[in-house]
N, C-alpha and C positions, 0 to 999 in steps of 0.2 A: 505493501500500500502507501502509494507518493505522503508525503510531508505537502505539508500546505503549510501558506506564512497568513496572516489572513491580522488587515491594515481595517480603517474605514475609508481608503476608499478603491477598498475592493468585495467591502456588502452591501450588498442592491436588496433596498426592504421589501419583498410583493405586497402587491394589492395595497391596500390602507395601509402599508408598517407606516413605522416610523422609527429611523437608529437613535435614542435618547444620551448624549455624553451623557452621567450623572453628575447633578454640581460639587463640592466635597462638607459632610455635615459639616458639622457644629463641634466645637473643638473645646469649648466652657458656654455654662448655660450665662443666661443675663446678670446672675450672679457672680458671673467670676469665677464657679466653680467648674476643672477642669473634670469631664466626663471622660472614662476609661472605653476603650475600645467593647464591649462589650455592653455598655448603655448609653448605644449611638443610637438616634432611633434612624432608620431608611431614609436620603433623604426624597424629595418630591418634585423637585426643583432639578431645568438639565436645559441642557441644548442643541437643538434638533441639526444632526451628524449629518442625516441624509429619507430621505420620504421614498417613498414607494410612488408609481404612477397614476394611483386611485384604485378605488369599486368600482366592478362591472356592475351596469345595472342591468337589471332584466329586462331589455332591446338588446345587450349586448356594447352599447357605449362605455366610457368611461366613467363620472362623477372626481371633479374634478376638487383635487387638497385642499383643504383648506389649512395647511400649514406647512412653512417654507423653509428651507435649511438657512441657519441662525437665525430661525426665532425662539426666545426659552420659553420655555411650556413647564407648566404647573400641572403634573401627573396624579395617577388615584396610587396610590402609596404597594399595596398588592399585586401591580396590575403589571401584565408585560416580561418580559423572560433577562434575568440578570445577565452581561457576558465581560468579563473581563478580555482584556487587549493589548498587549502590557501591560505597565501598572495604571494604565483608563480605565476606568469601570462607564459600562452600554446600560440602555436596555432596551428591547426589540418589542414592541407598542404600540395595540391596534390601534389608527387617529381615532374611536371613539373612547379610550380609556387620560384620555389627552383633558383634561376640564377647561383650560387657560392659557391664553399665549400674555403672556408675562413685560408689560416697556420697558 
């Protein structure tokens, strides 16, 4: 079996999928207490690295994606598939799991 190296430029989401680079989680609380790795929550904010072509409608046409590369988004807490490429963390989501675009 041949080995394959993945990076962001080689990953192309299918259908209505969105590939999001996860933002770093908080290191300390608002009160200044440092959090250990086990107490950190999974971040729900990230930057869109790649988007699929869109979902197919019943008549065969594609529905245009509302999200584009470079958008900062808020997504559902337990949605998607976590992927680690090198030291960076990503999540592969369906467009419906994206809750908002953050300006």
